[in-house]
C-alpha positions in Angstrom: -0.3 0.2 0.0 1.5 3.0 -0.9 1.8 6.0 2.2 -0.7 8.1 1.2 -0.3 11.0 4.0 -4.0 12.0 3.7 -5.0 8.8 5.1 -2.4 8.5 7.3 -3.2 11.8 8.9 -6.8 10.6 9.2 -5.8 7.4 10.8 -3.7 9.6 13.3 -6.8 11.9 13.9 -9.0 9.3 14.5 -6.8 7.5 16.9 -7.0 10.8 18.8 -10.3 10.7 19.3 -11.5 13.3 16.4 -15.1 12.4 15.3 -14.8 14.2 11.9 -11.7 12.0 11.0 -14.0 9.0 12.0 -16.5 10.6 10.1 -14.6 10.8 6.9 -13.3 7.2 7.0 -16.7 5.8 7.5 -17.8 8.0 4.5 -14.7 7.5 2.7 -14.8 3.6 2.7 -18.1 2.4 3.4 -18.5 2.1 -0.6 -15.4 -0.3 -0.4 -17.2 -2.7 2.1 -20.5 -2.4 0.8 -19.2 -3.5 -2.6 -17.3 -6.4 -0.8 -20.6 -7.5 1.0 -22.6 -7.6 -2.1 -19.9 -10.5 -3.3 -21.3 -12.5 -1.3 -25.4 -12.3 -1.9 -26.2 -11.5 1.8 -29.6 -10.1 2.3 -30.1 -6.9 3.6 -29.9 -7.3 7.4 -27.0 -9.7 7.0 -24.8 -7.6 5.0 -26.0 -4.8 7.2 -24.6 -6.4 10.4 -21.1 -7.7 8.2 -20.7 -4.1 7.8 -21.6 -2.9 11.6 -19.2 -5.5 12.3 -16.4 -4.0 10.2 -16.5 -0.7 11.6 -16.9 -2.4 15.6 -13.3 -4.2 14.3 -11.7 -0.8 13.3 -12.8 0.8 16.5 -10.9 -2.1 18.1 -7.9 -2.4 16.4 -7.1 1.1 14.8 -4.3 1.7 17.7 -3.0 -1.2 16.8 -2.7 -0.9 13.0 0.6 -1.1 12.2 0.6 0.8 8.5 -2.0 3.5 9.1 -1.9 4.2 5.2 -2.6 0.5 4.9 -6.1 1.2 6.2 -8.4 0.3 2.8 -6.6 -2.9 2.4 -7.4 -3.4 6.3 -10.5 -2.8 5.6 -11.1 -5.1 2.6 -9.7 -7.9 4.1 -11.6 -7.4 7.3 -14.8 -7.1 5.2 -13.9 -10.0 3.2 -13.8 -12.2 6.4 -16.4 -11.0 8.3 -19.1 -11.6 4.9 -17.6 -14.9 4.6 -18.1 -15.8 8.2 -21.6 -14.6 7.9 -22.6 -16.1 4.9 -21.1 -19.4 6.8 -23.0 -18.9 9.8 -26.5 -18.2 7.5 -25.6 -21.5 6.2 -25.7 -23.0 9.5 -28.4 -21.4 10.6 -30.2 -22.7 7.6 -29.6 -26.1 7.9 -27.1 -26.0 5.2 -23.6 -28.4 5.6 -22.1 -27.5 2.3 -19.8 -25.4 0.9 -20.9 -22.0 -0.6 -22.5 -22.7 -3.1 -20.7 -19.7 -5.3 -17.4 -18.5 -5.5 -17.3 -14.7 -4.0 -14.7 -12.9 -6.2 -12.6 -11.9 -3.6 -9.1 -12.4 -4.8 -6.1 -9.5 -4.2 -6.4 -8.3 -7.4 -10.3 -7.5 -7.1 -9.5 -6.3 -3.3 -7.0 -4.1 -5.5 -9.7 -2.9 -8.1 -11.8 -2.1 -5.4 -9.9 0.0 -3.7 -8.9 1.9 -6.5 -12.8 2.4 -7.2 -12.9 3.7 -3.7 -10.1 6.1 -4.2 -11.8 7.2 -7.6 -15.1 8.0 -6.6 -13.6 9.8 -3.2 -11.9 12.2 -5.6 -14.6 12.4 -7.9 -16.9 13.2 -4.9 -14.6 15.7 -3.9 -14.3 17.5 -7.2 -18.4 17.5 -7.6 -18.2 19.6 -4.4 -16.4 22.3 -6.0 -18.5 22.5 -9.0 -21.0 25.8 -8.5 -24.4 24.6 -7.5 -26.3 25.0 -10.9 -23.6 22.5 -12.4 -23.9 20.0 -9.4 -28.4 20.7 -10.0 -27.8 19.6 -13.6 -25.6 16.9 -13.8 -27.5 15.1 -11.0 -30.4 15.3 -13.2 -28.5 14.3 -16.0 -26.5 11.8 -15.2 -28.1 10.7 -12.0 -29.8 6.9 -11.5 -33.0 7.9 -12.9 -31.7 11.0 -15.8 -34.7 13.2 -15.7 -35.9 14.5 -19.4 -34.6 17.8 -20.9 -38.0 19.3 -20.7 -38.3 18.4 -16.9 -34.6 19.7 -16.4 -35.2 22.8 -18.0 -38.7 23.6 -15.8 -36.9 23.0 -12.7 -33.5 24.9 -13.6 -35.5 27.4 -15.5 -33.2 26.6 -18.7 -33.6 26.5 -22.4 -33.8 22.9 -23.3 -31.5 23.7 -25.9 -29.1 24.9 -23.6 -28.8 21.5 -21.6 -26.3 19.7 -23.3 -24.2 22.5 -24.2 -24.5 23.6 -20.5 -24.2 19.9 -19.2 -20.9 19.9 -21.3 -19.3 23.0 -19.8 -20.1 21.5 -16.2 -18.3 17.9 -17.7 -15.4 20.3 -18.7 -15.4 21.7 -15.5 -15.0 19.1 -13.4 -12.4 17.5 -16.0 -10.8 20.2 -15.0 -10.6 20.6 -11.6 -9.8 16.8 -11.6 -6.8 17.2 -13.5 -5.6 20.3 -11.1 -5.2 17.7 -8.7 -3.9 15.4 -11.1 -6.6 12.9 -10.5 -8.6 12.6 -13.9 -6.9 9.1 -15.0 -9.4 6.9 -15.9 -12.6 9.1 -15.6 
């Protein structure tokens, strides 16, 4: 794991009881933990329990984490172990005495990919937050999980339908410049 000074600083602050550092760690790495839980096909309550246990383990072990920069990998491995334990527990509870009927994709390469994706997501969220509110609103409506038709976007934002595409392009270009300014545009 690379020696990321930002992660080291977060861990150091969290060790000292800084609530904002804890909140940032959870916000930053929750998507990583959840992505691993999804691979195990656990039902929501079991996924919730597994994820909560990962965060509890972090509280219990943060002071003994030898390499603070290794926090993301530690979280990924802990999530994998906890989800595997939870999946086996579910099988025992349901009276199933056989191995998992699927092999969760959780090898070292996949964990590395998930870590990289989690880091990209953090950078993207930070860059997005730097956009003007109108750009954030427009991009959210255009590119969100449920894109809104241009006519509705125009009504909501008071923008002519013919101006939505060009404005969206300008907002995306601005987002790219923000990312490039921090050296983070690769892969986006």
